[in-house]
N, C-alpha and C positions, 0 to 999 in steps of 0.2 A: 396361122403359122404352126409348123410342127415343133416337136420338142428339140431344142438345139443340141442336146447331148446325143439323142438318137441320130439326128441328121449328120452330126460331126463324126460319130462312130461309123455310120454307113459309108461315108466318104473315105474314111481312114481304111476301112476293110477293103473297099474297092481298089484303093491305091496300093494296099499291101499285095493284093492279088496281081496287079499290073507289075509291081516291082519284082515279084517272084518270077513272072513270065519273062520279063526282060533280062533278069539275072540269069535265067536258064539259057536264054539265047546267047548272052555274052560268054557264059561258060563253054558253050558248044563251039565257039569260034576257035579255029585252029591257031590263028595268028595272035600271039600274046599282045601285040601292039594294038589290037582292036578291043582289048579288054575295057578300056575307058572311052570307047568310041561313041557310045550312045549318049547323046546330049539329053535325050528324053529321060533316060534313067536317072541322071544326076538331077534333072529338074524335078522329077517325081520324089526323089529322096529328100530334097530340100523342102518341098511342099509338105511332105509327110511329117518331117520333124516339126514344122510349124503347126500342123494339125494336132499332133500329139501334145504339144505344149498347150494349145487352145482347149483340147479335150480335158486335160488335167485341171485347168482353171475352171471349166464348166462343171466338172464332177465335184470339185472342191466347193464351188459356190452352191451347187445343188445340195450337197451334204450339210453345209452350214445352214441353208434355208430349212432343210428338214429338221435339224436339231433345234433351230430357233422357233420354228412355227409349230412343231408337234407339241400337243398337250400331254402326250404319253411320256412315261419315263424311258430313258435310253438304256439298253443293255450295253454297258461300256465294253465288257469282255467280247461280246458279239461284234461290236463295231471294230475293236482292235483285230479280231480274227479276219474281218473283211479287208482291213488295211494290210495286215501282214500276209494274208493269203494271196493277195495280188502281188506283193513283193516276192514271196517265195516262188510263185509260178514264173515270174519274170527272171528270177535269179537262177532257177534250174528248170528250164522248159523241157529238158530231156527226161524229167521224172514224171511218171503218171501218178496222180493222187499223192503228192508229197505230204508228209505229216504236218499238221497245223496244231501246235500246242501253245496256247496262251493262257496264263493263270495269274492270279494276284501274287505279287512278290511276298514271300514269307518274311523277308527282312526289309523293313521300310527304308533303311539307310541306303539300300542299293537301288531303290526305285519303287514304282507303284505296281507295275505288272512285269511279267517276264515271258519272253518267247523262247521256248526250248526245242525248236524244231531242227536246228543245225546238226546236232549229233546224230539224230535218226536219219537225216538226209545224207550225211556222210556215209552211213552204213549202206544205204540204198545205192549210192553211187559206187561204193566199193564192190557191191555185188554185180555192178555193170562193168567192172574193170577200171573204174576211175578212182584213183586215190586222192582225195582232197581233204585238207585239214578243216575240221568243223568251224574254226575261227574264220577261215577264208570264206566259208559259206555264209557265216553270220555277217561278214563285211558286205558280201554281195546282196544279202537280203536288205541291209540298211541302205545300200546305194540305190536299191530299186523301190524303196518306200514311196508310194504316191503322196502328193500333197494331201494333207488332211487337217482336220480341225482340232484334234485332241492330243497329239504327241508333241511334247516340248523338246525332248532329246532322248537319244538312245546311247547305250554303252555296252560294249562286249566284255563279258566277265568269264573267268574260268575257261573251260574247254570250248565254249561257244554259246553260252547263255547270252541273250540280249535283254538287258535291263531297260525298261520303258518308264519314262517320267511323263506324267500327264501335265497338261497346261492348267495352271490354277484358275485362270479366267474361264476356261471351258467347264471345269467342275463347279465354279461359282454360278455360272449361267444355268447349269442343270439343276442346281439346288433352288435357284430362283423360280425356275419352271415348275418344280415340284410344289413349292410354297404357293404359287399363284394358281396352279391348275389342280392341285390335289394329287393323290396317289393313283395314277392311271397306268395300266399295264401296256407294254409294247403292243402295237397292233398285230392281229393274227393275219396270216397270209390268206386263210379261208376259215369260215366258221364251221367247225366240225361238231358232229353229234357224238356225245359221250354217254354210255350207260354204265352206271356204277351199281353193282349188286353187293349189298352189305347188310349187316345186322342179322337177318334171317333166323329168328327164333322159331321154335316149334309150338304150334297151337296146342293148348291144354297142358303146356308145361311152362313153368315160370322162367323168366330170363335170369340167367346166372352170370357169374363173373366172366365166364368164357365168351359171352355175347358182348361184353363191355368193349373189348378191343376192336372187334369188327365194326361195332356201332360208332365208336369214336374215330377210328382211322378212316372209315368210309365217309363219314360226314365231313371230315376235314379235306379229304381228296375232292369231294364234290365242291366244296367252297373254293378250293384252289382253281379247279377247272372253270367254275362260274366266274370268278374274278378275272381270269385270263380271257374271258369272252366266248367260251364254248357253250353249246346248247347241251345241258346236262339232264339226264333222266335218272332219278334216284330210285332204285328198286329194292323192295324187301321181299326176298324169295322165301316166304315163310313155309314151314312144313305143315300144310293144311289138308293133306290128302293121304290116304293109305289105310292099311288094315286096322290101325289103332282106333280109327273113328267108328268101326263096327262095334267094338266093345264099349266105347263111350256112349254111343246112341242106345245100345241095348241096356246099359246101366241107367241112362236117362229115362228110358221107357218104364223101368221098374221103380225107380226112386221118385219120379215126377210123372205119373201116368197122364196127367192133364196138361203136359207141357205145350201141346198145340194151341191151347186156349189161354193158359195162365203161364206167364214167364217164370221159369224156375229160379228160385233164389240161390244160385250157385255162387257163393262168395269166395270159396276156396277151391279153385279148379285143380290145384295140385293134389289136394286130398281126394277130390272126386276121381282124378286120374288113377291114383294109387288104389282106391277101392275097386275100380273097374278092372284094373290089372290083376289084383288079387283074385277076383272072381274068375277072370279069364284063365288064370293059371291053375285054379283049384276046382272049378265047376265045369264038368264036361258039357252039360246042357247049355250053359251060358256061352261057352266057347262056340258051340255049333250055331247058336242064335246070333252071336257076334259076326260070324262069317256070312250068315244070311243078310245081316244088316249092311255089310260091306257091299254085297252084290246089289242090294236094293238102292243103296246110296249111289253106286256107280251107274245104275240104271236111271238115276235122277228122279226117283219117286218123290213127289212133293213133301210128304210127311217126313221123310228121311233127310231131304235137303233142308227142311226147317230146323230139325234137330241139330244137324251139322252147323247151320248158321248160328244157332243159339250158342253152341259151344265156342265157335270162332269169335263171336261178339264179346263173350266174357273175357277171352284171352286178349282181344284187341284193346279193351278198356285198360287192362293191366299193363300191356306194352306201352300204351299211350302215356301212362303216368311216368314211365321211365323216359320216354322221348321228350315229354314236356320239361322234365328236370334238366336234361342234357341239351335241350334246344335242338332237337333232331327233326329234320323234315324228310319224309320218305313216303313213297307210294307202295302200298301193298300189292304184290302180284305173286301170289303163292303158287305151289305146284298145281293146284286145281285149275289155274288159269290156262295151263298148257295141255290139259287132258285131251281136248278135241284135236290137238295138233299132232299128238304122238303117233296115231295110226298112219298119217301121211308121211311122217319122218321115217318110220320103220319101212313103209312101202318104197320110199326113195332109195333106202339102203339095199332093199331086196332087188329092186329093178336094176340097180347098178352092179349087182353081183357081189356085194360085200358081206352078206349075211350067211352064216354057217349054222347048221343044226348041231346041238350038243346035248344029248340025253333029254330031248324035249325043249331045251332052251334055244332061243335064237341069239347068237353072239356075233360080235364084229371084232376082228383083229385089225390093228392099225400098224403101219410100218414101224419097226424099231421097238415094239413092245410085245412081251410074251403073255401079258395078261389081257384078256379081251374085255370089251364092253358087253354087258348083257342087256339087250334091248327088249326081249320078251321072255318072261319066266316060263317054266314048264307048265304052270297052271293057266297060261295065257295072259297073265297080268303084266303090267308095265313096271319099270324099276326107276330108281333115281337116275340111272344112266339115260333112260328114255326121256324123262322129263327135262333133264339138263340139255340133252341134244335138241329137244323141241324149243327150249328157252333160247339156246344159242341161235337156232334157225330164225326164231321170231325177232330177236334183237338185230340180226344181220339183215334180214329181208323186209320185215314189217317196220321196224324202228329205223332201219337204214343207218345203223351205228357205224361210225368210223373208228371208235375206240370203245372197247368193252373191258371193264376192270371187275374182277371177282375178289372180294375182300373176305377171305376165310382163313382158318388156321392152317398152318403149314402141313398138318397131317393129311390134308386133302390134295396135296400137290400132285401126287401120281394120278389121281382121278382126273384132275384138270388137264394134265399133260395128255392123257388118253382122249379126253373130250375135244381138245383143240386139234390134236393129230387127226381125229376122225373128221372134224369139220374141214380141215385142209384136204384130206384124202378124197372126200366126196366133191370137192370143188366149191364149197360154200364161200371161202375167203382165201385171199393171198396175204400171208403175214407181212409181206413187203408193203402192202397197201393198207390193210386193216390191222390195227393193234388190238390183239386180244390177250389179256395178261392176268395171271393169278398173283395178286398181292398178298402173299402168305404172311402169317405172323406166328410168333412163339407163344407159349402158354404163360399164364399169370401164376407166379409162385408166391408162397407165403414167406415170412421172414426166416423160416427154417429151411428155405430153398427147396421145399417140396410143393407139390401141386396145392394151390390155394384152397383150403377147406375150412369148415367150421370146426370147433373143438370136438364135436360129436362125429366128425368125419364126413358130414354132408357138404354138398356143393353150396357155396355162398350165394344167397339170393341177392340179386342186383339192387333191389329196393332197400334191403337191409344195409347194404354197403353205402348207398347214397345217404341214407338217414344217419348212419354213423359219421359220415363225412361232414354233414351239416352240424352235428353235435360238436365234433372236434374243432371245426372252423369257428364256431361261436366261443368255445373255450379259449381258443387262441386270441380272438379279438378282445375278449374280456381280460385276458392276461396282459394285453397291451393297453388296457383301460380305454379302449375305443368306445365302449358303451357309455362313457362319461362325456364324450364330445360329439357323438353322432346321435341323430334323432332315431327313434325306434325303427322308422321306415328305412333310413340310411343304413342302420345296423343290419337289418334283414337282407338288404341288397348286397352289402359287403359280405355277409355270411354265405349267401348263395354263390357270389362271385368267387370267393376263396375256395369254398368246398368243391364245387363242380369244376372250377378252373384248375385246381390242384390235381384232381383225379384225372382229368383229360391230359394235362401237361405231363404228368408222371408217365403216362402211357406213350404219348406222342414224342417225348424227348428221348426215348430209348429207340434204338434201331429195331424196327418192327420184326425183323427176321429172328431176333434173339428172344429168349424167355426174359421176363423181367419180374423183379421182386416188388410186390405191393406192400408199401409201408406208409401208413398215415403220418408217422413221425417225420420221415424224410420229406414227403411231399408238402407238408405244412411248415417245414423249416424255412425261415425267411433269409437264409444265407445260401449262396450257391445257385446252381441252375435249376430253380424251382419256380412254379407259378406264383407262389407266395412272394418271393423276392421280386419277381418281375412286375407283379401287380402293384406292390408298394413303390417300386422305382418309377413306374408309369405315373402313379398318382402324384409323386413328388415333382416329376418333370412338369406335369400339367399345372401344378400349383405355383410354379416360379413366376409366370406372367401374372397370375392372380395376386400374388404378394407384392408385385411391382405396380399393381393397379393398371395393367395393360389389358384392354379388352380385345376380343377377336377382330373387331373392325380396324383397330389400330395396327394389329399384327398384319392383317390383310393388306392395308395400305402400305405398310413398311416393306412387305414382300415385293410390291410393285415398284418401289422407289429406292430401296436400300440395297446396295451391293453386299453380298455375303463375303466378307473378308476371310481369308484362310491363311493368314500370315503366321500364326502360332502353330507349332507342330501338332498340338492336340486339336486345334480347329481343323487342320488338314486331315488328320487321321479320322476324325468324326465325319467330316464331309464325304470322304471316300467310302467309309463304312455305310453311311446312309444310302449312297448311290449303288451299292452292290446288291440291293434288294432284287432288281429284275433278274440278275444272273443267278441268284439263289433260287428264285422261283423256277427258272429254266431247268436247273439241276434237279429240283424236286419233281418237276414235270417229267423229266427223262427217266428217273429211277424210282419214283413214288416212295421215297424215303423221307418222311416228314421230320425226322429228328434233325435234318440239315437246317430246316427253317427254325427249329427251336434253338439250335446252336448259334445261328445267326442272331436271333433275338437276344440271347444272353450276351453275345459279343457286343451288340449294339448298346445294350444297357450298361455294360462295364466300360465301354469306350466313352460313353456319355459321362459316366462318373469321373473318369480321368480328365476329360475336358472341363467339367464343372469345377473340379478341385483346383485346376490350374488357371482357368480363365474367368475373370469376373464378368458375370452377365449384368448384375446390378451392383452398384456401389452405394453403401449406406454411411450416414454420419455416425461416427463411433459413439458420440454422446447421446444423440436423440434416437438413433436407429432409423431415421427417415431416409428414404431413397433420394440420393443426390445426383446420381448419374445412371442412365440406362444405356448399355452397349447394345444397340438394337440389332446389329448383325449377329451377335451371339444369342439374343433372344430368338432370332429367326432359326438358328441352328437347334435351339431347344424345341421350337415348334416343328421343324422338319423331323427330328428324332421321334417326337410324339406321334406324328402322322404315320410314320413307318411302323412304329410299335403297335399302334391301333389297328393297322391293316394286318399285321402278323397275328395279333390276337383274334381278329375276325376270321382269318383263314383257319386258325386252330380251334375255333368255336368257343373262345374264352371271352366273357363279358366283363371288362374292367368297369369300375365305378369311379365317379368324380371324387368321392371322399371315402377314405378307408382308415 
C-alpha cells in the first residue's frame, strides 16, 4: 500500500484540475441559466470537500505520529512556521512569497509565540492596489489554520499581531520525550560536509592572546555542527612556509651544525626566532645564505626539509600544550600542504584569461573590488593569496565541502571577500549552493580598553594567560573554602573547569564581531552571566536529586511513567524555556554568533532559579530535616534543565564537574 497522504493529495490535485477545467467551460457558456448546469461539477466539488477534510485528518495524524515517535527534539518555532505558513498561503494566495514571521512572545501574559506577518502582508497587498486592514488579514490567517497538534488558541492583538498559546499537554509530551531519549537534535535533511578553518598560529612563533579567540570560537562552531549531525573537518592552517624559514634554517645550521644526527635542544623557539631575525636584519652574508636556504627548501632538498621539520615539531609541541588545556581537537594542514597545488590554480586563472601582468607580478582583479589578488610575485614566488586560493580549491573539489567557515580576526575581512569573489568568478562554487563564510571577530582589549599587552608592551603569551587563570581559579575556590570539602583530585578538576571554562565563556558570551575586554575579575565573578555562576548553578541542580536520595535509574523510570505537570506559571515558563533549545541552535547555525547560546544558557539558569524558589521539588520535615515528600514531576523538570545545560556546556567546550 502507498502512503495515504500522498495518495489522497494526488487525487485532490487531479480533481482540482478537473474543477478548473469544468469551471472554465461553465464561464464560457453564454446563457447564465447554464451556469449551474453541470451536475458533474457539483459532484466533484462535494467529493473535493470530503477529500480536503480527509487529507487534513491524515496530515494531523501523521504529524502527531512524528512528534510521538521521533526521539529527536522538535523545533517548536519551525513547526509553528509550517502551520502558519500554510494558513498564510491559503489566506492570501495572490501574494508571492508572503512574509512568515513567528517568534517567542516577549510578554508571557499575551501568549507563548506570536505571528507578526499580517502587517507586512497588508503593505504588499496595498502595493498591488488592494487596501485591507491587517486585523482582517490576521482573521483570515486564523480561519485558514490547518488542524495541528500544538496550538491551543489564538488571539488577535493591536494592529494585527496573532498571539499563539501552546497546548500544555503537547509541551509536557515533548519534555517526556527529552527525558526518555536524551538531548537529540532535529534530523538533518541531508548530511553535509563542513570545513572549519581556525586557530592558525605561525610556526616558530608562540601562540598569543590573538589566537585565543579563533581557537575558542572555531572549536565551539565545530562542536555545534557535529552535534547537529554534520560531517566536520577541523583544519589548522598554520603558517609553516615562506621566507622566514630560510633564516631559521641558516641559524639552525650555525648554532647546531650536527642537527642532522643530533636533535637540537631548542627549548625557547621564540628566542631562537628573534636571534635569527636580528642576524637577518644586520648581517648581509647571513641574509644571502637565508635566501639560498629558502630556494633549497622549496626545491625539497632532504637536509633542508629535515631542518624545517625539526623547527615545525618544536612549535607543534608548544601548540599542543595549549590545545590540551583548552580541549581542542584539530588537524594541522598548513600552507606547505598546498604548495604543489598552487601552480595548477595559477594556470587555471591564466587559461581563463583572469591574470594580468603588473610590473612583473601576476594579479587577478575581481568584480566590484579595486584591489587585486597577487597570485605570483615579481620574483616568481607565490603569496598568501595563492595558497589561500589553492586551499579554497582543495576544500571545494577534493574535500567536497558544502560549508566552509574561516574563523579569523575581522581585519582580514577584505582579503576573504576578494578570495570568495575570485572563487565565484572562476566558477568554483555558487554561493546559493555552497556556503563559504568568514566568521570574523574583534580584538581582545585590556581593562584600559587598549589592545591587550603585558606591562612591558609585549603581546601576552597564551600559556602565561592560562597559567594565570589556573592560579586565580584556585584562589577563588579557596576563598569559598572548597579546599576543605573537596578531595585534592576534585579540587584540581574544579580548578581546571573554572579557569578554562571562564576564559572560554568570557569570549563566547560576547558578540564575536565586537572587541571585548579581558578581565579575570569579571569572568571569575559568580554573579551574572559568567561561567563561574553557571557552573555553580549546574552543580546545585545536579545535587538536588542526590540530596533527595534519588538515583538515575529512579529518574529514568519516572520519566517513562510520570506526566510532567505544568500547572504552575513557573513550571510552564521553565518547560517552554527548555524546549527552545533547538530553535536557539538553528539561529546560531544561521548567523554563527555563539553569544546567543550563552544568553540562552544564562536565561535557562535564571528561569530555573525562579522555578526552584516558587515550586517545592522536595518537602522536608521541619524538625528532623528528613525528606517527607518528593514531587517527582518537578524533579523531572530539574533533570531536563540539567540535560540541556550539559549539552550547552559541551557545545561551548566547557567541562562542568559533579562537585565544586
